[in-house]
C-alpha positions in Angstrom: -73.7 -103.9 126.6 -74.5 -107.1 124.7 -73.4 -107.4 120.9 -75.9 -109.2 118.8 -76.7 -109.6 115.3 -80.1 -108.2 113.7 -81.6 -108.6 110.2 -82.9 -105.8 108.1 -83.8 -105.6 104.2 -82.5 -109.1 104.1 -79.0 -108.0 105.5 -77.4 -109.6 108.3 -75.8 -107.0 110.6 -72.9 -108.3 113.0 -70.9 -106.2 115.4 -67.7 -105.0 113.7 -65.4 -107.3 115.7 -67.2 -110.3 114.1 -66.8 -109.0 110.6 -63.1 -108.2 111.4 -62.4 -111.8 112.3 -65.2 -113.8 110.0 -62.5 -114.3 107.3 -59.9 -115.7 109.5 -62.6 -118.0 111.4 -64.1 -119.4 108.1 -60.9 -120.3 106.9 -60.0 -121.9 110.2 -62.9 -124.0 109.8 -62.9 -124.9 106.4 -59.0 -125.7 105.9 -58.9 -128.8 108.1 -62.2 -130.1 106.4 -60.7 -129.5 102.8 -57.4 -131.4 103.8 -59.3 -134.3 105.4 -61.4 -134.6 102.2 -58.4 -134.3 99.7 -55.8 -136.4 101.4 -55.8 -140.1 102.7 -53.2 -139.1 105.1 -54.8 -136.0 106.5 -54.2 -137.1 110.2 -50.6 -137.3 109.6 -50.3 -133.8 108.0 -49.8 -130.7 110.1 -52.5 -128.0 109.8 -51.3 -124.7 108.2 -50.2 -121.8 110.4 -52.4 -118.9 110.7 -51.5 -115.5 111.3 -53.6 -112.3 111.9 -52.8 -108.9 110.8 -54.0 -106.4 113.3 -52.8 -102.8 111.9 -52.6 -100.1 114.4 -53.3 -102.0 117.4 -50.4 -100.3 119.2 -52.7 -96.9 119.0 -55.4 -98.7 120.9 -55.8 -98.5 124.9 -54.1 -101.4 126.9 -57.3 -103.0 127.7 -58.1 -103.3 123.8 -54.7 -104.7 122.7 -55.1 -107.3 125.7 -58.5 -108.3 124.4 -57.4 -108.4 120.8 -54.4 -110.5 121.6 -56.7 -113.1 123.5 -59.0 -113.1 120.7 -56.4 -113.6 118.2 -55.0 -116.5 120.2 -58.6 -118.0 120.5 -58.8 -118.3 116.8 -55.8 -120.4 117.1 -53.6 -118.1 115.1 -49.9 -118.8 115.5 -48.5 -115.5 114.0 -49.1 -111.9 114.5 -48.4 -109.1 112.2 -48.2 -105.5 112.9 -45.9 -102.3 112.6 -45.2 -99.7 115.0 -47.5 -96.5 114.5 -44.9 -94.1 115.0 -41.3 -93.6 116.1 -42.0 -91.2 119.1 -41.5 -92.5 122.6 -45.0 -93.1 123.2 -45.5 -94.9 119.7 -42.3 -97.2 120.6 -43.4 -98.0 124.0 -46.7 -98.8 123.0 -45.5 -101.2 120.2 -43.1 -102.8 122.6 -45.9 -103.4 124.9 -48.1 -104.9 122.0 -44.9 -107.5 121.1 -44.8 -108.2 124.9 -48.5 -109.1 124.9 -48.3 -111.2 121.5 -45.4 -113.1 123.2 -47.3 -113.8 126.2 -50.2 -115.3 124.1 -47.2 -117.4 122.6 -47.8 -115.8 119.0 -44.9 -115.6 116.7 -44.5 -112.1 115.5 -44.2 -110.4 112.1 -43.0 -107.0 112.5 -43.9 -104.6 109.3 -41.6 -101.7 108.9 -43.0 -98.9 106.6 -42.0 -95.4 105.9 -43.6 -92.8 108.0 -44.1 -88.9 107.8 -41.4 -88.4 110.2 -38.9 -90.1 107.7 -39.0 -87.2 105.5 -37.6 -83.7 105.3 -40.2 -82.6 103.0 -44.2 -81.7 103.2 -45.9 -84.9 102.1 -48.7 -84.4 99.4 -52.1 -85.8 100.5 -54.1 -87.7 97.7 -57.9 -87.4 97.2 -58.4 -90.7 99.1 -56.6 -89.4 102.4 -53.0 -91.3 101.9 -50.0 -89.3 101.6 -47.6 -89.9 98.9 -44.4 -91.3 100.5 -41.9 -91.9 97.9 -39.1 -94.1 98.7 -36.8 -92.0 97.0 -37.2 -89.3 99.0 -36.6 -90.9 102.4 -34.2 -89.2 104.7 -32.3 -92.6 105.3 -30.7 -91.3 108.6 -34.0 -90.7 110.0 -35.3 -93.8 108.8 -32.3 -95.8 110.3 -32.4 -93.9 113.4 -36.3 -94.7 113.9 -35.5 -98.4 113.1 -32.5 -98.5 115.7 -34.7 -96.9 118.3 -37.4 -99.4 118.0 -35.0 -102.3 117.9 -33.0 -101.0 120.8 -36.4 -100.7 122.7 -37.3 -104.3 121.8 -33.9 -105.7 122.7 -34.1 -103.8 126.4 -37.4 -105.3 127.1 -35.7 -108.9 126.1 -38.4 -109.1 123.1 -37.9 -111.0 120.0 -39.3 -110.8 116.9 -39.5 -113.9 114.5 -39.9 -112.1 111.3 -39.5 -108.6 109.5 -41.4 -107.4 106.6 -40.2 -104.1 104.9 -43.1 -102.2 103.1 -46.6 -103.3 102.6 
């Protein structure tokens, strides 16, 4: 299948993947030009580091994860940000594989740790927009700590390192 762009009713229709990376690609093109035009010593300045957040990538298949990492690196990104999709054995395993792929592409990794449904003892209320109310004051800290320890142990066992951690969104 060939992805291509089309026009209808004066609107440009591009494949979804193009829209996903378009803002970063435009920034990557514009940032060096802006630096060169605003600074006489532009050639001596280091270009800014660019990172890409690809939330939920660990829920994708192996081929999709590999392709996404290659595409991210092709955009000259140096950082990758994502968090585990669950604390289940499969969720942790998929996330460890995602980090391995990022490291194979020489990307630095920022892991986002957020509260998950499994960190609570109560049923969570779903809002009208589809998100569940996850009050930090209601987290079972033992469950949260166990999930985090399990994730860090799995990364350590795989001999993988993370470069930065973000707690919350």
